[in-house]
Structure formats: C-alpha cells, structure tokens
PAZAPA-4460 file (N, C-alpha, C; in steps of 0.05 Angstrom, whole numbers, plus 32768, in hexadecimal, padded with zeros to 4 digits):
% residues 318
    n_x    n_y    n_z   ca_x   ca_y   ca_z    c_x    c_y    c_z   seq   type   mol
   8011   7FE5   7FFE   8000   8006   7FFC   8010   8010   8004     1      X     A
   8029   8020   8013   8038   8030   8013   804A   8030   7FFA     2      X     A
   804B   8041   7FF5   8069   8045   7FE1   807E   805D   7FE2     3      X     A
   807E   806E   7FF5   808D   8082   7FFB   808A   809C   800D     4      X     A
   8093   80A7   8021   808F   80BA   802D   80A0   80CF   801E     5      X     A
   8091   80EE   8030   80A4   80FF   8018   80A3   8117   8028     6      X     A
   80B7   812B   8037   80A8   8147   8045   80A2   814F   803E     7      X     A
   8091   815B   804B   8083   817B   803B   8090   818C   8045     8      X     A
   80A9   819A   802F   80AF   81AB   8031   80B9   81B5   800A     9      X     A
   809E   81C2   8001   809B   81D7   7FE8   80AE   81E7   7FE7    10      X     A
   80BC   81E6   7FCA   80CB   81F6   7FBD   80D2   820E   7FBD    11      X     A
   80AE   8210   7FB5   80A5   822B   7FB2   80B1   8251   7FC4    12      X     A
   80AC   8260   7FBA   80BB   827A   7FC6   80AD   8275   7FDC    13      X     A
   80B2   827D   7FFA   80A2   8282   800A   808F   828D   800C    14      X     A
   807A   8285   801E   8058   8296   8019   805B   82B2   8029    15      X     A
   8054   82BE   8012   8051   82E3   8011   8036   82EE   8021    16      X     A
   8028   82DC   8031   8017   82E5   8048   8011   82CD   805F    17      X     A
   800F   82DB   807E   8005   82BC   809A   7FFB   82AB   8093    18      X     A
   7FE3   82B3   8082   7FC4   82AF   8081   7FC3   829B   805F    19      X     A
   7FD5   829A   8054   7FDF   828D   803F   7FE8   8269   8047    20      X     A
   7FEC   8257   803B   7FFD   823C   803C   7FFD   8234   8015    21      X     A
   7FFE   8219   801C   8013   8205   8000   8008   81F5   8004    22      X     A
   7FFB   81EA   7FF2   7FE6   81D1   7FE6   7FEF   81C7   7FCB    23      X     A
   7FF4   81AC   7FCC   7FEE   819C   7FAF   7FCD   8194   7FAD    24      X     A
   7FCB   819D   7F91   7FB4   818F   7F8D   7FAF   8189   7F74    25      X     A
   7F9E   816C   7F7B   7F93   8162   7F56   7F80   8172   7F4D    26      X     A
   7F86   8172   7F2E   7F6E   818B   7F1C   7F6A   8174   7F0B    27      X     A
   7F70   8158   7F09   7F60   8153   7EF2   7F64   8153   7ECF    28      X     A
   7F83   8160   7ED3   7F86   8163   7EB9   7F72   8143   7EA1    29      X     A
   7F89   8137   7EA8   7F82   8117   7EA4   7F74   8106   7EAD    30      X     A
   7F5C   80F3   7EAC   7F54   80E3   7EB2   7F64   80C7   7EAA    31      X     A
   7F5B   80B9   7EC9   7F5E   8096   7EB7   7F7A   808B   7EC4    32      X     A
   7F81   807B   7EB8   7F96   8060   7EC7   7FAC   8077   7EC3    33      X     A
   7FBC   806B   7EE6   7FCE   807B   7EED   7FE3   8073   7EEC    34      X     A
   7FEF   8095   7EDF   8010   8093   7ED5   8024   80AE   7EDF    35      X     A
   8038   80A0   7EEA   8042   80B8   7EE8   803B   80D5   7ED9    36      X     A
   803B   80DB   7EC0   803A   80EA   7EB2   801F   80F6   7EB8    37      X     A
   800F   80E8   7EB5   7FF1   80F3   7EC1   7FEF   8101   7EDC    38      X     A
   7FFB   80F4   7EF5   7FFF   80F7   7F0E   800B   8112   7F07    39      X     A
   802B   811C   7EFA   8031   8135   7EF7   8028   8149   7EF4    40      X     A
   800E   8140   7EDB   7FFD   815D   7ECC   7FE7   8162   7EDD    41      X     A
   7FDC   814A   7EF1   7FC5   8155   7EFE   7FC8   8164   7F1C    42      X     A
   7FEE   815E   7F22   7FF3   8168   7F40   7FFC   817E   7F38    43      X     A
   7FF5   8199   7F48   7FF4   81B0   7F54   7FFA   81B6   7F67    44      X     A
   8011   81C9   7F66   801C   81D5   7F7F   8010   81F4   7F81    45      X     A
   7FF8   81FC   7F9C   7FE7   8212   7F98   7FEC   821B   7FB4    46      X     A
   7FE9   823C   7FB7   7FEE   824C   7FCD   7FCD   824F   7FD3    47      X     A
   7FC1   8244   7FEF   7FA9   824B   7FEE   7FA3   8255   8010    48      X     A
   7F8F   825E   801C   7F8B   8268   8034   7F8D   8251   8047    49      X     A
   7F9E   825E   805A   7FA6   824F   8070   7F93   8243   8079    50      X     A
   7F8E   8231   8083   7F6C   821E   8093   7F75   8229   80AF    51      X     A
   7F62   822E   80BC   7F60   822B   80D5   7F4F   821F   80E5    52      X     A
   7F4A   8211   80FC   7F41   81FE   8109   7F22   8203   8117    53      X     A
   7F14   81F4   810A   7EF6   81F5   811D   7EF5   81F5   8132    54      X     A
   7EDB   81FB   8142   7EDA   81F0   8163   7ED8   81D2   8162    55      X     A
   7EEF   81C1   8171   7EF5   81AE   817F   7F0D   81A1   8164    56      X     A
   7F1A   81B0   815C   7F25   81AD   8143   7F46   81B9   8146    57      X     A
   7F63   81AB   813D   7F74   81B7   813F   7F81   81BD   811C    58      X     A
   7F96   81CA   811E   7FB3   81CF   810B   7FBA   81C1   810C    59      X     A
   7FC7   81B2   80F3   7FDF   81A5   80F4   7FF4   81AE   80DF    60      X     A
   8008   81B4   80EB   801D   81B7   80D8   802C   81A0   80C6    61      X     A
   8023   8198   80BD   802A   8182   809C   8051   8180   80A0    62      X     A
   805D   816A   80AA   807F   8166   80AA   8075   8156   8090    63      X     A
   8066   8144   808F   8073   8126   807C   805B   811E   8079    64      X     A
   8054   810A   805A   8044   8101   8055   8048   80DE   8048    65      X     A
   8033   80CD   8047   803E   80BD   803C   8033   80B8   8020    66      X     A
   803A   80A9   8013   802F   80A6   7FF6   801A   8089   7FF7    67      X     A
   8006   8080   7FF1   7FFE   8066   7FF4   7FF9   805A   7FCC    68      X     A
   7FFA   8047   7FCA   7FED   803C   7FB3   7FD4   804E   7FA8    69      X     A
   7FB3   8047   7FBA   7FA0   805F   7FB4   7FA3   8075   7FB5    70      X     A
   7FB5   8082   7FB6   7FBE   80A2   7FAD   7FC8   80A7   7F9A    71      X     A
   7FD0   8097   7F85   7FD6   808E   7F6E   7FBF   8092   7F52    72      X     A
   7FAF   808A   7F62   7F8F   8086   7F54   7F81   8096   7F5C    73      X     A
   7F80   809E   7F6A   7F6D   80C5   7F76   7F80   80CF   7F5D    74      X     A
   7F97   80D0   7F62   7FA6   80E9   7F52   7F9A   80EA   7F32    75      X     A
   7F91   80D9   7F2F   7F8A   80DC   7F06   7F66   80D2   7F05    76      X     A
   7F51   80C7   7F13   7F45   80BB   7F26   7F48   80A1   7F11    77      X     A
   7F52   8094   7F17   7F52   8077   7F02   7F38   806E   7F20    78      X     A
   7F2C   8056   7F01   7F18   8052   7F03   7F1C   8032   7F1D    79      X     A
   7F2E   8030   7F27   7F38   8016   7F30   7F2B   8024   7F46    80      X     A
   7F35   803E   7F55   7F25   8043   7F73   7F0F   804A   7F6E    81      X     A
   7EFC   8042   7F84   7EE1   803F   7F85   7ED9   8060   7F84    82      X     A
   7EE5   8068   7F96   7EDD   808C   7FA0   7EE2   809A   7F81    83      X     A
   7ECD   80AE   7F75   7EE1   80C2   7F61   7EEA   80D5   7F6F    84      X     A
   7EF8   80E3   7F67   7F0D   80F7   7F69   7F00   8112   7F61    85      X     A
   7EFA   8123   7F73   7EE5   813D   7F76   7F02   814D   7F68    86      X     A
   7F01   815C   7F5B   7F1C   8169   7F5D   7F10   8188   7F60    87      X     A
   7F26   819F   7F73   7F3E   8195   7F70   7F3C   8190   7F8A    88      X     A
   7F5A   8182   7F97   7F56   8169   7FAF   7F72   8167   7FBD    89      X     A
   7F76   8172   7FCB   7F90   8167   7FD8   7F91   814A   7FD8    90      X     A
   7FA9   813E   7FD5   7FA8   8125   7FDB   7FB3   811A   7FF2    91      X     A
   7FBA   8103   7FF1   7FC9   80F2   8008   7FBB   80F2   801F    92      X     A
   7FB5   80E1   802E   7FA9   80D4   8042   7FB8   80D1   805F    93      X     A
   7FD1   80D1   805F   7FE0   80C8   807A   7FF3   80D9   807E    94      X     A
   7FF9   80E4   808D   800D   80F4   8096   8019   80FB   80B8    95      X     A
   802C   8110   80B5   802D   8117   80D1   8038   8137   80D7    96      X     A
   8030   8139   80EB   8043   8157   80F2   803D   815F   8103    97      X     A
   8039   8178   8114   803D   8188   8129   8025   8195   8128    98      X     A
   8019   8198   8142   8002   81A3   8144   8003   81C9   814B    99      X     A
   7FFC   81D4   8138   7FF7   81ED   8136   7FEF   81FC   8147   100      X     A
   7FD7   81FC   814E   7FBC   8209   815F   7FA9   81EF   8165   101      X     A
   7F96   81F5   817A   7F80   81EC   8180   7F64   81F7   818D   102      X     A
   7F55   81F6   817F   7F3B   81FB   8185   7F29   81EF   818E   103      X     A
   7F25   81ED   81A4   7F22   81DC   81B4   7F06   81E2   81BE   104      X     A
   7EEF   81D0   81B7   7ED2   81D7   81C2   7ED0   81E5   81E2   105      X     A
   7EBD   81FA   81E4   7EC1   81FF   81FD   7EB1   81EB   8218   106      X     A
   7EC2   81ED   822C   7EC3   81D9   824A   7EC9   81C9   8239   107      X     A
   7ED8   81BB   822F   7EE0   81A8   821A   7F01   81A2   821B   108      X     A
   7F13   81A8   822A   7F35   81A4   8227   7F37   8193   8217   109      X     A
   7F4B   819F   820A   7F52   818B   81E8   7F73   817F   8202   110      X     A
   7F69   816A   81ED   7F8F   8154   81F8   7FA7   815C   81F1   111      X     A
   7FA1   816E   81D8   7FB9   817B   81C8   7FB8   8193   81CF   112      X     A
   7FDB   8197   81C0   7FE5   81B6   81C7   7FF8   81BE   81B4   113      X     A
   7FFA   81D1   81B3   800E   81D8   819C   802E   81CA   81A3   114      X     A
   8032   81C3   8188   804D   81AF   818A   8047   8191   8189   115      X     A
   8034   818E   8193   802E   816D   8199   8038   815E   8179   116      X     A
   8049   8152   817E   803C   8143   815C   8036   812C   8153   117      X     A
   8023   8131   8145   800D   811D   813E   8019   8104   811E   118      X     A
   7FFD   80F5   8128   7FF3   80E1   810A   7FE3   80EF   80F6   119      X     A
   7FD2   80EE   80E6   7FB7   80F8   80E4   7FB5   80DA   80D6   120      X     A
   7F96   80DD   80E5   7F85   80C8   80D8   7F73   80BF   80C2   121      X     A
   7F7A   80AD   80B2   7F70   80B3   8095   7F56   80AB   8088   122      X     A
   7F49   8095   80A4   7F27   809B   80A1   7F20   80A7   80AE   123      X     A
   7F0E   80B9   809F   7F08   80D2   80B1   7EE5   80CB   80BD   124      X     A
   7EDA   80B7   80B6   7EC5   80A4   80C1   7EC4   8094   80DA   125      X     A
   7EE3   8091   80D6   7EE8   807F   80F1   7EF9   8087   8101   126      X     A
   7EF1   807C   8120   7EFE   808C   8134   7F12   806E   8143   127      X     A
   7EFE   8064   8147   7F08   8043   815E   7EF0   8034   8158   128      X     A
   7EFE   8016   815F   7EEA   7FF8   8158   7EFD   7FE7   816E   129      X     A
   7EF0   7FD7   8174   7EFC   7FBB   8184   7EFB   7FA7   8175   130      X     A
   7F23   7F9D   8172   7F22   7F83   816A   7F17   7F76   815F   131      X     A
   7F0F   7F6D   8145   7EFE   7F5D   813E   7EE4   7F5E   8134   132      X     A
   7EDD   7F83   8135   7EC6   7F86   8133   7ECE   7F9E   8117   133      X     A
   7EB6   7F9C   8109   7EBF   7FAC   80F0   7EC1   7FC9   80F4   134      X     A
   7EB9   7FDE   8109   7EB1   7FF3   8111   7EA2   7FFB   80F6   135      X     A
   7EA6   801E   80F9   7E9C   802F   80E9   7EA9   803E   80D2   136      X     A
   7EBF   8029   80CD   7ECD   8037   80B6   7EBF   803D   809C   137      X     A
   7EBB   8047   808C   7EAD   8053   8079   7EC3   8058   8065   138      X     A
   7EC6   8042   8052   7EE8   8042   8041   7EDA   8060   802B   139      X     A
   7ECB   8062   8020   7EC0   807B   8010   7EC7   808E   8013   140      X     A
   7EC7   80A4   803A   7ECA   80AC   8047   7EEB   80A8   804F   141      X     A
   7EFE   80B5   8042   7F1A   80B0   8045   7F21   80CD   803D   142      X     A
   7F3C   80D8   8047   7F50   80F0   8049   7F58   80F0   8029   143      X     A
   7F5B   8102   801C   7F6A   80F6   8000   7F54   80F3   7FE7   144      X     A
   7F42   80EA   7FE7   7F34   80E2   7FD7   7F15   80F2   7FD5   145      X     A
   7F06   80E8   7FBF   7EEB   80EF   7FBD   7EF0   8119   7FBE   146      X     A
   7EE6   8128   7FCF   7EE4   813C   7FDA   7EF6   8144   7FEF   147      X     A
   7EFD   8134   7FF9   7F0D   812E   8017   7F2E   8134   8010   148      X     A
   7F2D   8153   8016   7F4B   815B   800B   7F59   814E   8028   149      X     A
   7F75   8148   801D   7F87   8134   8032   7F9F   813D   803F   150      X     A
   7FB1   8136   803D   7FC4   813E   8052   7FE2   8155   803C   151      X     A
   7FE1   814C   8024   7FF9   8159   8018   7FF5   817C   8017   152      X     A
   7FFC   8184   8023   7FF1   819C   802A   8000   81AB   804B   153      X     A
   800F   81C2   804B   801E   81CE   805D   8008   81CA   8077   154      X     A
   7FF4   81D3   807A   7FDD   81D3   8087   7FC7   81C6   8086   155      X     A
   7FB7   81B0   80A2   7FAC   81AF   80A6   7F9A   81A5   80B9   156      X     A
   7F7F   81A9   80B8   7F6D   81A1   80C6   7F60   818A   80D5   157      X     A
   7F65   8186   80E9   7F63   8170   80F1   7F45   816D   8107   158      X     A
   7F2F   815A   8111   7F24   815E   811A   7F38   8156   8140   159      X     A
   7F26   8156   814E   7F3E   814D   815F   7F49   812A   8169   160      X     A
   7F36   812A   8164   7F33   8103   815B   7F36   80FE   8150   161      X     A
   7F43   810C   8140   7F4D   80FB   811C   7F64   80F5   8120   162      X     A
   7F7C   8109   8138   7F94   80FF   812D   7FA3   80F3   814B   163      X     A
   7FB2   80E0   8147   7FC4   80D5   815F   7FE4   80DF   8161   164      X     A
   7FED   80D9   817C   800F   80DD   8182   8013   80D2   816B   165      X     A
   802F   80D8   8162   803D   80CC   815A   804A   80C3   8168   166      X     A
   8057   80AB   8160   8070   809D   8175   808D   80B8   8177   167      X     A
   8099   80B8   8191   80AF   80C9   818D   80CD   80BE   8183   168      X     A
   80C9   80A7   8181   80DC   8091   8179   80E4   8098   814A   169      X     A
   80CC   809F   8147   80CC   80A7   8132   80CF   80BB   811D   170      X     A
   80D0   80BF   810A   80D7   80D8   80FB   80C1   80E6   80F6   171      X     A
   80BC   80F7   80EC   80A0   80F8   80DE   809C   80ED   80C3   172      X     A
   80BB   80E8   80BA   80AB   80D7   809E   80AE   80BE   80A5   173      X     A
   80B4   80B4   80B3   80B3   8099   80BC   808F   8092   80C9   174      X     A
   8091   80A2   80D7   8072   80A2   80EC   8064   80AD   80DA   175      X     A
   806A   80BC   80C4   804A   80B5   80AC   803D   80A4   809D   176      X     A
   8057   8092   809A   8042   807A   8091   802E   8069   809F   177      X     A
   8034   806C   80BB   8026   8051   80D4   8005   8054   80C4   178      X     A
   7FFE   806A   80C3   7FDE   806F   80BE   7FDB   8058   80AD   179      X     A
   7FE6   8057   8092   7FE1   8050   807D   7FE3   802F   807C   180      X     A
   7FFE   8029   807E   8010   800B   8074   8007   8008   8091   181      X     A
   8008   800C   80A1   8010   7FF9   80BC   7FEF   7FF0   80CB   182      X     A
   7FE0   8014   80CB   7FBB   8007   80D9   7FB0   7FEA   80C5   183      X     A
   7FB8   7FF1   80A2   7FB7   7FDB   809A   7FBE   7FBB   80A0   184      X     A
   7FD5   7FBD   80A2   7FE3   7FA4   80AF   7FDA   7FA2   80C1   185      X     A
   7FD9   7FAF   80D1   7FCD   7FA3   80F0   7FB7   7F96   80EE   186      X     A
   7F98   7FA7   80E6   7F83   7F9E   80DC   7F83   7F82   80D3   187      X     A
   7F94   7F82   80C1   7F8D   7F6E   80AE   7FA2   7F58   80BE   188      X     A
   7FAE   7F52   80D1   7FC0   7F38   80EA   7FA4   7F45   80FF   189      X     A
   7F9D   7F4C   810B   7F91   7F4B   8128   7F78   7F58   8127   190      X     A
   7F70   7F6C   810F   7F51   7F7E   8111   7F3E   7F63   8116   191      X     A
   7F42   7F50   8104   7F24   7F33   8102   7F1A   7F31   8112   192      X     A
   7F15   7F16   810F   7F06   7F08   811F   7F1E   7EEC   8124   193      X     A
   7F32   7EE6   8113   7F41   7ECE   8121   7F5B   7ED8   8124   194      X     A
   7F6B   7EF2   8137   7F78   7F04   8137   7F9D   7EF6   8135   195      X     A
   7FAB   7EF9   8130   7FC4   7EE4   812D   7FCE   7EF5   8145   196      X     A
   7FDA   7ECC   8147   7FE4   7EC5   8169   8005   7EBB   8157   197      X     A
   8016   7EBD   8177   8031   7EAE   817D   8032   7E94   816A   198      X     A
   8042   7E8C   8157   8041   7E6D   8147   8033   7E6E   812C   199      X     A
   802A   7E85   8133   8010   7E7F   8109   801C   7E8B   80F4   200      X     A
   8016   7E7E   80E3   8027   7E80   80CA   8016   7E8E   80BC   201      X     A
   8030   7EB1   80A7   8025   7EC3   80A1   8036   7EC3   807F   202      X     A
   8020   7ECB   8070   802C   7ECD   8051   802F   7EE2   804F   203      X     A
   803B   7EFE   8042   8035   7F19   8038   8040   7F0D   8025   204      X     A
   803C   7F2D   800F   803D   7F26   7FFA   8048   7F4B   7FF2   205      X     A
   8064   7F40   7FDE   807C   7F5D   7FDD   8084   7F66   7FEF   206      X     A
   808F   7F7F   7FF1   809D   7F8D   8007   8091   7FAE   8006   207      X     A
   807A   7FB6   7FFC   806D   7FC2   8002   806D   7FD5   801B   208      X     A
   8060   7FEE   801D   804F   7FEE   803A   8047   7FD4   8047   209      X     A
   802D   7FD3   803C   8017   7FC2   8055   8020   7FA8   8058   210      X     A
   803B   7F9E   8041   8041   7F81   804C   805D   7F87   8057   211      X     A
   8072   7F9F   8057   807F   7FA4   8069   807A   7F9E   807C   212      X     A
   8061   7FAC   8087   805B   7FB2   80A7   804F   7F9B   80A7   213      X     A
   804A   7F8E   8098   8034   7F6F   80A5   804D   7F66   80B2   214      X     A
   8059   7F5B   8097   8079   7F49   80A4   8083   7F4B   80BD   215      X     A
   8087   7F70   80C9   8091   7F7A   80DD   8081   7F74   80F3   216      X     A
   806C   7F76   80EF   8056   7F72   80FF   804D   7F58   8117   217      X     A
   8050   7F44   80F7   804C   7F27   80F4   8060   7F15   8116   218      X     A
   807E   7F24   8103   8094   7F1E   8110   8095   7F2B   8132   219      X     A
   808B   7F3C   8134   808E   7F44   8151   8078   7F35   8166   220      X     A
   805F   7F25   8157   8046   7F19   8166   8058   7EFE   8166   221      X     A
   806C   7EFB   815A   8075   7EDB   815F   806F   7ECA   8144   222      X     A
   805D   7ED7   8132   8059   7EC8   811E   8074   7EBD   8111   223      X     A
   8072   7EA8   80F6   8086   7EA8   80E8   807D   7EB0   80CC   224      X     A
   808F   7EB6   80BA   8082   7ECA   80A7   808D   7EB9   808E   225      X     A
   807C   7EB6   807A   8088   7EB0   8062   8078   7EC6   804A   226      X     A
   809B   7ED9   804F   8093   7EF0   8037   8098   7EE9   8019   227      X     A
   8081   7EF1   7FFD   8085   7EF1   7FE2   8095   7F11   7FDF   228      X     A
   80A3   7F09   7FCA   80AD   7F24   7FBD   80B6   7F18   7F9E   229      X     A
   80C2   7F2C   7F93   80CC   7F30   7F70   80DF   7F2A   7F6F   230      X     A
   80F1   7F36   7F81   8112   7F38   7F77   811A   7F25   7F98   231      X     A
   813B   7F1F   7F8C   814F   7F19   7FA9   815A   7F26   7FB5   232      X     A
   8156   7F3C   7FAA   815F   7F57   7FB4   813F   7F52   7FDA   233      X     A
   8125   7F5E   7FC8   8117   7F63   7FDA   8112   7F40   7FF0   234      X     A
   811F   7F31   7FE7   8113   7F15   7FEF   8128   7F19   8007   235      X     A
   8140   7F26   7FFE   8156   7F24   8014   8154   7F35   8031   236      X     A
   8143   7F4F   8026   8138   7F65   803B   811D   7F59   8048   237      X     A
   8113   7F48   803F   8101   7F40   8043   8109   7F2C   8067   238      X     A
   811A   7F1F   805D   812B   7F0A   807D   813A   7F1B   8085   239      X     A
   813A   7F2E   8078   8152   7F44   808E   813C   7F50   80A9   240      X     A
   811A   7F5B   809A   8109   7F5A   80AD   80FA   7F4D   80BC   241      X     A
   8106   7F31   80BB   80FF   7F1A   80C9   80EF   7F00   80BB   242      X     A
   80E8   7F08   80A3   80DA   7EEF   8094   80E5   7ED2   8098   243      X     A
   80DD   7EBA   80A0   80E8   7EAA   80A9   80F6   7E96   8090   244      X     A
   80D7   7EA0   8075   80E5   7E8F   8057   80D8   7EA5   8047   245      X     A
   80EB   7EA9   8029   80E4   7EBA   8014   80E3   7EB1   7FFF   246      X     A
   80C8   7EB0   7FF8   80C8   7EA0   7FDF   80C9   7EB6   7FC1   247      X     A
   80C4   7EA9   7FAF   80C3   7EB4   7F91   809D   7EBC   7F80   248      X     A
   80A0   7ED2   7F93   807F   7EE3   7F83   8073   7EDA   7F67   249      X     A
   8090   7ED4   7F5B   8084   7EC1   7F39   8081   7EB9   7F34   250      X     A
   808B   7E9B   7F4A   808D   7E88   7F48   806E   7E7E   7F46   251      X     A
   8060   7E74   7F35   803D   7E70   7F36   8035   7E54   7F46   252      X     A
   804D   7E51   7F52   8045   7E41   7F62   804E   7E46   7F89   253      X     A
   804B   7E56   7F84   8060   7E5C   7FA0   804B   7E59   7FB1   254      X     A
   8029   7E52   7FAF   8014   7E4C   7FC2   8025   7E2F   7FD4   255      X     A
   802A   7E1B   7FB9   802C   7E03   7FBD   804A   7E04   7FCD   256      X     A
   805E   7E13   7FC6   8074   7E16   7FE5   806C   7E1C   7FF6   257      X     A
   8055   7E32   8007   804F   7E36   8013   803E   7E20   802B   258      X     A
   8036   7E14   8019   802C   7DFD   802B   803B   7DE3   8025   259      X     A
   8056   7DE2   801D   8066   7DD0   8021   807E   7DDA   8033   260      X     A
   807F   7DF7   8042   8089   7E02   8055   8073   7DFA   8065   261      X     A
   8065   7DF8   8070   804B   7DF4   807C   804A   7DD9   8085   262      X     A
   8057   7DC1   807C   804D   7DA4   8079   8034   7D9D   806D   263      X     A
   8031   7DB2   8054   8017   7DAA   804D   7FFF   7DBD   805C   264      X     A
   8000   7DC3   806F   7FEC   7DC0   8080   7FD8   7DEC   8077   265      X     A
   7FF0   7DFB   8066   7FE8   7E1B   8061   7FF2   7E2F   8075   266      X     A
   7FEC   7E48   8070   7FF4   7E5B   8082   7FD4   7E60   808F   267      X     A
   7FE2   7E6A   80AA   7FCF   7E71   80B2   7FBB   7E8C   80AC   268      X     A
   7FC7   7E9C   809D   7FC6   7EB7   8095   7FD2   7EC2   8082   269      X     A
   7FC8   7EC5   806B   7FCF   7ED6   8050   7FCA   7EF4   804E   270      X     A
   7FD9   7F06   8052   7FD4   7F23   8053   7FD5   7F30   8032   271      X     A
   7FC9   7F33   8024   7FC4   7F33   7FFD   7FC3   7F4D   7FF9   272      X     A
   7FD4   7F5B   7FF1   7FD2   7F71   7FEB   7FD9   7F73   7FCA   273      X     A
   7FD1   7F58   7FBD   7FCD   7F57   7FA2   7FB1   7F5B   7F97   274      X     A
   7FA5   7F46   7F97   7F89   7F4C   7F93   7F80   7F32   7F7A   275      X     A
   7F79   7F32   7F72   7F6A   7F2C   7F53   7F7A   7F0F   7F44   276      X     A
   7F98   7F1F   7F42   7FA7   7EFF   7F37   7FBB   7EF9   7F54   277      X     A
   7FB3   7EF8   7F68   7FBB   7EE7   7F7B   7FAA   7ED9   7F8C   278      X     A
   7F91   7EE5   7F88   7F7F   7EE0   7FA3   7F80   7EBF   7FA1   279      X     A
   7F7C   7EB1   7F93   7F7B   7E94   7F94   7F8C   7E8B   7F9C   280      X     A
   7FA1   7E8F   7F91   7FBC   7E79   7F9D   7FBD   7E89   7FBF   281      X     A
   7FB1   7EA3   7FC4   7FB6   7E9E   7FE4   7FAA   7E92   7FF5   282      X     A
   7F8C   7E89   7FE7   7F77   7E76   7FEF   7F88   7E5D   7FF3   283      X     A
   7F87   7E5A   7FE1   7FA4   7E31   7FD7   7FAE   7E36   7FE9   284      X     A
   7FC7   7E57   7FF7   7FDB   7E4F   8005   7FD1   7E52   8024   285      X     A
   7FBD   7E4F   802A   7FB2   7E55   804A   7F99   7E43   8052   286      X     A
   7FA3   7E2F   806C   7F94   7E1B   8077   7F7D   7E1D   8075   287      X     A
   7F6D   7E12   807C   7F4C   7E04   8082   7F4D   7E17   8097   288      X     A
   7F34   7E22   8096   7F30   7E37   80AE   7F47   7E51   80AC   289      X     A
   7F5F   7E55   809A   7F62   7E64   80A2   7F61   7E87   8095   290      X     A
   7F6F   7E96   8095   7F65   7EB2   8089   7F76   7EC6   8072   291      X     A
   7F5D   7EC7   8062   7F6B   7ED6   8051   7F67   7EEF   8050   292      X     A
   7F7D   7F09   8050   7F78   7F24   8054   7F75   7F31   8041   293      X     A
   7F66   7F3F   802D   7F65   7F48   8014   7F63   7F63   8018   294      X     A
   7F86   7F69   801B   7F83   7F8D   8021   7F84   7FA6   800B   295      X     A
   7F93   7F9B   7FE9   7F9A   7FA1   7FDC   7F8F   7F98   7FC5   296      X     A
   7F97   7FA6   7FA4   7F8D   7F9E   7F93   7F97   7FA7   7F70   297      X     A
   7FB9   7FA2   7F79   7FD1   7FB4   7F69   7FC9   7F9E   7F4F   298      X     A
   7FBD   7F89   7F4B   7FBF   7F79   7F30   7FA3   7F86   7F27   299      X     A
   7F96   7F91   7F36   7F7A   7F8E   7F1F   7F6B   7F84   7F34   300      X     A
   7F52   7F84   7F19   7F34   7F78   7F2B   7F22   7F61   7F1A   301      X     A
   7F2C   7F55   7F0B   7F21   7F4A   7EFF   7F10   7F30   7F0F   302      X     A
   7F06   7F29   7F05   7EF2   7F1B   7F24   7F01   7F02   7F14   303      X     A
   7EF4   7EEB   7F35   7EFC   7ED2   7F33   7EE1   7EBF   7F45   304      X     A
   7EE8   7EAA   7F46   7ECB   7E9A   7F52   7EDC   7E91   7F67   305      X     A
   7ED8   7E9C   7F80   7EDE   7E92   7F90   7ED7   7E7E   7FAF   306      X     A
   7EC2   7E73   7FA6   7EB1   7E68   7FB5   7EBD   7E4B   7FB7   307      X     A
   7EC5   7E43   7FAA   7ECF   7E23   7FA9   7EE2   7E2F   7FC4   308      X     A
   7EFA   7E35   7FBA   7F17   7E34   7FC4   7F06   7E46   7FE7   309      X     A
   7EF9   7E54   7FE9   7EEF   7E57   8000   7EE9   7E4C   8013   310      X     A
   7ED2   7E39   8010   7EC3   7E27   8017   7ED2   7E05   801F   311      X     A
   7EE7   7E04   8006   7EF3   7DF5   800A   7F12   7DEB   8017   312      X     A
   7F15   7E0E   801D   7F2C   7E15   8029   7F2F   7E2E   803A   313      X     A
   7F3A   7E43   8030   7F37   7E51   804B   7F23   7E63   804B   314      X     A
   7F26   7E77   8063   7F0E   7E8F   805C   7F1A   7EAB   8056   315      X     A
   7F0C   7EB0   804D   7F1F   7ECD   804A   7F0C   7EEC   8050   316      X     A
   7F16   7EF9   8055   7F0D   7F1B   8061   7F12   7F2C   8043   317      X     A
   7F01   7F38   803B   7F0E   7F50   8029   7F09   7F6A   8039   318      X     A
***
C-alpha cells in the first residue's frame, strides 16, 4: 500500500502573507489509468488561504506525508478506485505534523497543546472499534479522496479526535506511514475474528508498505512468516526483517511450496495485497479454517469463482 514518504517542504518563494499557505491540488486535466505523466499534469502547487480550526478542531502544521497506492489512482480519477475524485482536491491521507493551535469547545479542555507531535487519521468517519468488530469505517469517506481534502499541504485542520500522538522515537517521515500501511497490516492480522497468535504461519506478498508492516508485526507477535517477493534483493530484505522463509512470487506454484513448508497443512493467515491474480493461490496456500485478508488490488479487478476454494479450503475476509 505504501509507496514512499516525502517531507512537505515546497520549493517556491516564501509566503507573501501570514494568512496564506501552500497546498498541492489535483485538477484532473487528464483522467484515466494512473501514470507518472498524467499525475504530473494533474498535480499543481498553489497558494491558498491558511485554514482556521473550528470549534473542537486543531490546526496541524504538516511535516511529512506518505504516498499510498490508492493516492496514485485518485490523482487521475482512475476507475479502479471506487470513489470519484472531485477536483480541485488536496491528495494523500497519511501524514504527521505539529499542532500549531487548538480551538477547544467551551467547557471541554483539549488534550492537545501547541507543539504536540501528531499523526492524522485517514478515515474521517472512523474513531474506534473493538478488535473483532467492523466498527464504523466508511471506506468511501477517506481523506484525500472524493471531495475530502487530504494532507499534502502546509496546514491541515483536523477534529480533536481525528489525530493521535506520534511516537517520540520516530521521525516525521517514519511516523507518517503508520496510519496507512501499519494500521492496515494490524487490522489484517489482529483486527478480525481470528486474531493472529504466536506460532501461527503468515504469508506476506511483496515488500511494499502493508506487506513490510505485516512482516514486522507478525514477527514481533511470535508468528512464522513466509514472505513472497520478486527479486533476490527483496527476498533478502524480507529475511533481514525476520521472515523465516522467502519465496519467489513469480513462481506459479508458490502456494504449493507454502504447503510444503508447513508440512502439507497450509498457512494460518495470508495477507493478500495483490488481488485478482493471486487470490486463488492465496486460498490454496491457506489451511482449512485459516484466514485470507484481502487488503489491496494491485493486479486489477477481474472476477474469479472463489466459492469452491472458500468452502473446501480457507475462509476469506475482504
């Protein structure tokens, strides 16, 4: 899910007035499949009014933002992302920054103070939920998509309960990835009805943000990770992060090898970030009663009949 991070330090001349700010905006000069050229044409750096927090809100001076795969689709209104982009739109949903000011509701002291290091929560409709429940997340109402401005700007206004403290031991760039890649990976592993436990076998796909986060979290929880990736360098990187085994994702029988490595039983959990081209093999690689969590759709959206594989093999969570 996560592609890269970037400090928000635009290069244009200093601001001319204290009540203005800078923001990157999508203008959709070109719609369709996401490409580097189309994104460059659509993304423009603009001077905008400096936002002001309303009652119960905080003003965050953004220091870094994380780029996720879905942000590339949003930038060109790619039909693979289900929410249509309403331009002009400030993109990106994950970021970290410093609280600049607080506008607390009367009689309700705020937990936040100017200078606090914080992360912005990507899901504007989701505040909290117990593990093993669906909570209240509305996937169509996310920052940096549709008509909801995101964090690729110098200043961002957030509700007081839509930010969380940034870990002291991480830089802003490092902290900015937690809300997307690491929360997605945590939910995939621990947030459903059969949370991961020590000794389980987990399969991860690739070395992108969500897969790397899942590898690290699963290893920290005492699970055994079988990592898939496409090059020897990436496979070695996965081993350095704690993978017990590393398999070539280009091998058309990687699911068979997962079963061999588990004595024919299959993995307890597969975190599938690719989608249509791997979901059947993910089910084949999973033990009966195991869990496949579909987190991404990197390969497209072609349809497959999964019912036989689900009934006679694993269960799945989309």
